C-alpha positions as CSV (number, residue, x, y, z in Angstrom):
1,M,0.0,0.0,0.0
2,V,1.2,3.4,-0.9
3,A,1.8,5.7,2.1
4,P,-0.6,8.7,2.4
5,I,0.4,12.2,2.3
6,P,-0.8,15.0,4.5
7,S,-3.0,16.4,1.9
8,Q,-4.9,13.2,1.6
9,I,-5.5,13.2,5.3
10,T,-6.6,16.7,5.2
11,N,-9.2,15.9,2.6
12,I,-10.6,13.2,4.9
13,L,-10.7,15.6,7.9
14,G,-12.6,18.0,5.6
15,T,-15.5,15.6,5.5
16,I,-15.9,15.6,9.3
17,V,-18.3,18.3,10.6
18,D,-18.1,19.8,14.1
19,P,-21.7,19.7,15.2
20,Y,-21.3,22.7,17.4
21,L,-19.3,24.9,15.1
22,N,-21.4,23.6,12.0
23,K,-18.0,23.6,10.1
24,D,-15.8,20.8,9.0
25,L,-12.4,20.4,10.8
26,V,-10.5,22.1,7.9
27,S,-12.7,25.2,7.4
28,A,-13.0,25.7,11.2
29,K,-9.0,25.9,11.2
30,L,-8.6,23.3,13.9
31,I,-5.9,21.4,12.4
32,H,-2.4,22.3,13.6
33,E,-0.2,19.3,12.5
34,I,-0.4,16.2,10.5
35,A,2.7,13.9,10.6
36,I,3.1,10.5,8.8
37,H,5.9,8.2,9.9
38,E,6.0,4.4,8.9
39,N,2.6,3.2,9.8
40,K,1.5,5.9,12.1
41,I,-0.5,9.1,11.4
42,A,-0.3,11.6,13.9
43,I,-2.9,14.6,14.1
44,R,-2.9,17.5,16.3
45,L,-6.1,19.5,16.6
46,Q,-6.6,22.6,18.7
47,Y,-10.2,23.7,19.5
48,P,-11.3,27.2,20.6
49,Y,-13.7,25.8,23.2
50,P,-13.6,23.0,25.8
51,L,-14.9,19.7,24.5
52,H,-17.4,17.4,26.1
53,K,-17.1,14.3,24.0
54,I,-13.5,14.0,22.9
55,S,-13.6,10.2,22.8
56,E,-16.5,10.3,20.1
57,L,-14.6,12.7,18.0
58,K,-11.5,10.6,18.1
59,Q,-13.4,7.5,17.1
60,R,-15.0,9.4,14.2
61,I,-11.7,10.7,12.9
62,S,-10.1,7.2,13.3
63,L,-12.9,5.5,11.5
64,A,-12.9,8.0,8.6
65,I,-9.2,7.6,8.0
66,Q,-8.8,3.9,8.5
67,T,-11.5,3.3,5.9
68,D,-9.0,4.4,3.3
69,W,-5.8,3.5,5.3
70,P,-6.7,0.4,7.3
71,G,-3.3,-0.6,8.2
72,Y,-2.3,2.7,10.0
73,E,-2.4,3.5,13.6
74,I,-4.1,6.9,14.3
75,L,-2.4,9.1,16.9
76,L,-4.8,12.0,18.0
77,N,-3.7,14.9,20.1
78,I,-6.8,17.1,20.7
79,R,-6.4,20.1,23.0
80,W,-8.3,23.3,23.4
81,K,-7.6,27.0,24.4
82,V,-10.2,29.6,25.2
83,R,-9.3,33.1,23.9
84,H,-10.5,36.6,24.8
85,H,-13.5,37.7,22.4
86,A,-14.5,41.1,21.4
87,V,-16.6,43.2,23.6
88,Q,-18.6,46.3,23.2
89,K,-17.1,49.5,21.5
90,G,-15.3,51.6,24.0
91,L,-14.8,48.9,26.6
92,K,-11.7,46.8,27.2
93,P,-11.8,43.1,28.3
94,K,-10.7,42.5,31.8
95,S,-7.2,41.0,31.9
96,A,-8.2,38.3,34.4
97,I,-11.3,37.4,32.8
98,K,-11.3,36.1,29.3
99,N,-15.0,36.2,28.6
100,I,-18.0,37.6,30.4
101,I,-21.3,35.8,29.5
102,A,-24.6,37.5,30.7
103,V,-27.6,35.3,31.3
104,A,-30.8,37.1,31.0
105,S,-34.4,36.5,30.8
106,G,-36.5,39.8,30.8
107,K,-38.9,38.0,33.0
108,G,-38.8,36.4,36.4
109,G,-39.8,33.0,37.1
110,V,-38.5,31.2,34.2
111,G,-35.5,29.4,35.9
112,K,-32.8,31.7,34.8
113,S,-30.7,31.3,37.9
114,T,-31.0,27.6,37.6
115,V,-29.7,27.7,34.1
116,A,-26.9,30.1,35.1
117,V,-25.6,28.0,38.0
118,N,-25.7,24.8,35.8
119,L,-24.1,26.5,32.9
120,A,-21.1,27.7,35.1
121,L,-20.7,24.2,36.7
122,A,-21.0,22.5,33.3
123,L,-18.3,24.8,31.8
124,R,-16.2,24.0,34.9
125,G,-16.8,20.3,34.3
126,L,-15.5,20.5,30.8
127,G,-12.3,21.8,32.2
128,A,-12.5,25.6,32.0
129,S,-11.9,28.0,34.7
130,V,-15.1,29.7,35.7
131,A,-16.5,32.5,37.9
132,L,-20.1,33.3,38.7
133,L,-21.5,36.8,39.5
134,D,-24.8,37.0,41.1
135,A,-26.1,40.4,39.8
136,D,-29.5,40.1,41.2
137,I,-28.9,42.7,44.0
138,N,-32.5,42.4,45.2
139,G,-33.0,38.8,45.1
140,P,-29.6,37.0,45.2
141,S,-30.1,33.2,44.9
142,Q,-26.7,31.8,43.9
143,P,-25.2,31.5,47.5
144,R,-28.0,28.9,48.2
145,M,-27.6,27.1,44.9
146,L,-24.0,26.9,45.5
147,G,-24.5,25.5,48.9
148,K,-22.8,28.6,50.6
149,Q,-25.7,30.5,52.2
150,G,-24.7,31.9,55.4
151,L,-21.0,32.4,54.6
152,R,-19.6,36.0,54.5
153,A,-17.3,37.2,51.9
154,T,-13.9,38.6,53.4
155,T,-11.7,41.3,52.1
156,Q,-8.0,41.4,51.6
157,H,-6.1,44.3,50.4
158,K,-9.3,46.1,49.9
159,K,-10.7,43.5,47.7
160,L,-13.4,41.1,48.2
161,Q,-12.3,37.5,48.2
162,P,-14.7,35.3,46.0
163,I,-16.1,32.2,47.6
164,E,-15.4,28.9,45.9
165,S,-17.9,26.1,45.5
166,M,-17.5,23.0,43.4
167,G,-14.5,24.6,41.5
168,V,-16.5,27.7,40.6
169,Q,-15.6,31.1,42.3
170,S,-18.4,33.4,43.0
171,I,-19.6,36.5,44.5
172,S,-23.0,37.9,45.4
173,I,-24.6,40.5,47.6
174,G,-25.9,37.4,49.5
175,Y,-22.3,36.9,50.8
176,L,-22.4,40.3,52.3
177,I,-26.0,40.6,54.0
178,E,-28.2,38.3,55.8
179,E,-30.4,36.0,53.7
180,E,-33.6,37.4,55.1
181,N,-32.7,41.0,54.9
182,P,-34.4,42.9,51.8
183,M,-32.3,45.2,49.9
184,I,-34.5,48.3,49.6
185,W,-32.2,50.4,47.2
186,R,-32.9,52.8,44.5
187,G,-31.7,52.1,41.0
188,P,-28.3,54.1,41.2
189,M,-27.4,52.2,44.3
190,V,-28.0,48.9,42.8
191,S,-26.0,49.7,39.7
192,S,-23.2,51.0,42.0
193,A,-23.3,47.8,43.8
194,L,-23.0,45.7,40.7
195,Q,-19.8,47.6,39.7
196,Q,-18.3,47.1,43.0
197,L,-19.0,43.5,42.9
198,I,-17.2,43.0,39.6
199,N,-14.5,45.5,39.8
200,E,-13.5,45.2,43.6
201,T,-13.3,41.4,43.8
202,A,-10.0,39.6,43.6
203,W,-11.0,37.3,40.8
204,A,-8.6,34.5,39.8
205,E,-7.9,34.3,36.1
206,C,-10.7,32.5,34.4
207,D,-11.9,31.5,30.9
208,Y,-15.6,32.4,31.5
209,M,-17.4,34.5,34.0
210,I,-21.2,33.9,34.0
211,I,-23.3,36.7,35.1
212,D,-26.8,35.8,36.6
213,L,-28.9,39.0,35.7
214,P,-32.0,40.0,37.4
215,P,-35.2,40.0,35.3
216,G,-36.1,43.1,33.4
217,T,-34.4,45.6,31.2
218,G,-33.7,48.3,33.8
219,D,-30.8,49.9,35.6
220,I,-28.7,46.8,36.1
221,Q,-28.8,45.7,32.5
222,L,-28.0,49.3,31.2
223,T,-25.0,49.4,33.6
224,L,-23.9,46.0,32.5
225,A,-24.1,46.9,28.8
226,Q,-22.4,50.3,29.4
227,K,-19.7,49.6,32.0
228,I,-18.9,46.0,31.9
229,P,-17.2,44.3,28.8
230,I,-19.6,41.5,27.7
231,S,-18.5,38.9,25.1
232,G,-22.0,37.6,24.7
233,A,-25.5,37.0,26.2
234,V,-27.7,34.0,26.7
235,V,-31.4,34.7,26.8
236,V,-33.6,32.2,28.8
237,T,-37.4,31.9,28.2
238,T,-40.1,29.3,28.6
239,P,-42.4,28.3,25.7
240,Q,-45.2,30.3,27.0
241,D,-46.2,33.6,25.0
242,I,-45.9,35.8,28.1
243,S,-42.3,34.6,28.8
244,L,-41.5,35.0,25.1
245,L,-42.8,38.7,25.0
246,D,-40.3,39.7,27.7
247,A,-37.5,37.5,26.3
248,R,-37.8,39.4,23.0
249,K,-37.4,42.7,24.8
250,A,-34.1,41.3,26.4
251,C,-32.9,40.3,22.9
252,K,-33.7,43.7,21.5
253,M,-32.0,45.4,24.5
254,F,-28.7,43.6,23.8
255,E,-29.0,44.4,20.0
256,K,-29.3,48.1,20.9
257,V,-26.3,48.1,23.3
258,E,-24.3,45.9,20.7
259,V,-23.9,42.9,22.9
260,P,-24.2,39.7,20.8
261,V,-26.8,37.3,21.8
262,L,-25.2,33.7,21.6
263,G,-28.5,32.0,21.4
264,I,-31.9,31.2,23.2
265,V,-32.3,28.6,26.1
266,E,-35.9,27.3,26.4
267,N,-36.5,26.1,30.0
268,M,-39.5,24.3,31.3
269,S,-39.9,22.8,27.7
270,W,-42.0,20.0,29.1
271,H,-42.9,18.7,32.5
272,V,-41.8,15.2,33.6
273,C,-44.2,13.3,35.8
274,S,-42.3,12.0,38.9
275,Q,-44.7,9.1,39.1
276,C,-44.9,7.7,35.5
277,S,-42.3,9.8,33.5
278,H,-44.9,11.1,31.1
279,Q,-43.9,14.3,29.4
280,E,-46.4,17.2,29.1
281,P,-45.6,20.4,27.4
282,I,-47.7,22.6,29.9
283,F,-46.3,25.9,28.8
284,G,-46.8,25.2,25.1
285,L,-44.6,23.8,22.3
286,E,-41.6,25.1,20.4
287,G,-41.9,28.7,21.6
288,G,-38.1,28.9,22.0
289,Q,-37.6,27.8,18.5
290,R,-39.9,30.2,17.0
291,M,-38.2,33.0,18.9
292,A,-34.8,31.8,17.8
293,N,-35.9,31.6,14.3
294,E,-37.3,35.2,14.5
295,F,-34.1,36.6,15.7
296,N,-31.9,34.3,13.5
297,L,-30.3,32.7,16.6
298,P,-29.6,29.2,17.6
299,L,-31.6,27.4,20.0
300,L,-29.0,26.5,22.6
301,A,-31.1,24.0,24.7
302,Q,-34.5,22.8,25.5
303,L,-34.5,21.9,29.3
304,P,-37.3,19.9,31.0
305,L,-39.3,20.9,34.1
306,V,-38.3,18.3,36.6
307,A,-38.9,18.4,40.3
308,K,-35.5,16.8,41.1
309,V,-33.7,19.7,39.3
310,R,-35.4,22.2,41.8
311,E,-34.8,20.0,44.7
312,L,-31.0,19.7,44.0
313,C,-30.6,23.5,43.5
314,D,-32.5,24.1,46.7
315,A,-30.1,21.7,48.4
316,G,-27.1,23.6,47.2
317,T,-26.1,20.7,44.8
318,P,-27.2,21.7,41.3
319,V,-27.8,18.6,39.0
320,V,-24.6,19.0,37.0
321,A,-22.5,18.6,40.2
322,A,-24.8,16.2,42.0
323,E,-25.5,13.8,39.1
324,P,-23.2,14.7,36.3
325,H,-23.7,11.5,34.4
326,S,-27.4,11.3,34.7
327,P,-30.0,11.9,31.7
328,L,-31.2,14.8,33.8
329,A,-27.6,16.5,33.6
330,E,-27.1,15.7,30.0
331,P,-29.1,18.7,28.3
332,Y,-27.0,21.0,30.6
333,W,-23.8,19.7,29.4
334,E,-25.1,20.0,25.9
335,M,-26.1,23.7,26.6
336,A,-22.6,24.5,27.9
337,Q,-21.0,23.0,24.9
338,Q,-23.4,25.0,22.5
339,V,-22.6,28.2,24.6
340,A,-18.8,27.9,24.5
341,A,-18.9,27.0,20.7
342,K,-21.0,29.8,19.7
343,L,-18.8,32.3,21.6
344,S,-15.8,30.8,20.0
345,L,-17.2,31.9,16.6
346,R,-17.1,35.6,17.6
347,A,-14.2,37.9,16.9
348,V,-11.2,37.5,18.8
349,D,-9.7,40.3,20.8
350,Y,-6.0,40.1,20.1
351,T,-5.2,43.1,22.0
352,A,-6.2,41.4,25.3
353,A,-3.1,39.0,24.8
354,M,-0.7,41.8,24.3
355,P,1.6,42.7,27.3
356,E,1.1,46.2,28.7
357,I,4.4,48.4,28.2
358,V,5.0,50.6,31.2
359,V,7.9,53.2,30.8
360,E,9.5,54.4,34.0
361,N,12.1,56.9,34.5
């Protein structure tokens, strides 16, 4: 058998489509090296986002190549690296935080905080370094969902120290006040508190920061858009028309402030009966898909309404952390993969990787 040459291997790799980028491995520019020696074909790929199912990808590549070159051993080295992505005009990315992703809904009661915490934990589970900012000043819920309610954030060198839970660093107004105390603040005070939480916290370097936004399109959202560098947003809705109405407002708000929406997450897509496992679309069908089509956005996930997901969050052990290999957790892993991949398609901010030059006398 005549030995293959790199261009022939490249042609085969060009037939393999990444399901999250919707591009083949060649056009996605994922191939960094192809080396052929004796009966071994060594391929090095570098992805721009963390991968969930590397073993499946390796199997697809090996089968495709060995169909034409059955006598060759396939050696695959697949790595990933998250880069800084572009943010709003006039703002610079934060050096310690590669990408900030806002999770918004426009309406309360759609499970946005549950989506945000499971997204953060799933990205961490994929191997990324992750932070979570609870931006709901009036109704912080992330300390409880992370199992850290009752803890108080400390300061060191005039900086808040984030609290770590399940590998995710987080900060919330809930770490600074008693859980039962209401925050009776006017809009400017709330906006100022948000800026302090993000700018005066000693964040460790991370690939992603997830910001759990409060419902609505008011002061917090405006402050976020004008003052905080956002790489992308995720809009959460239910299939119900009332939820979709407010979710559309959230999409249009992000459009106006030039923050790219990465896609739509449809939560509570169907209810799963705890007794018989029957699935019932109690909030309607395909509302999230219709909205995604309307805004020419991807539908990132359809998440079921299951009592156990709520119970685990209330207990401080969200489903992705408590039962990572369960069917309940699978759609959250898929959501995280979709979010990371869609963000990786955005423009890269190369200036963030350049060292700052300081001239001293």
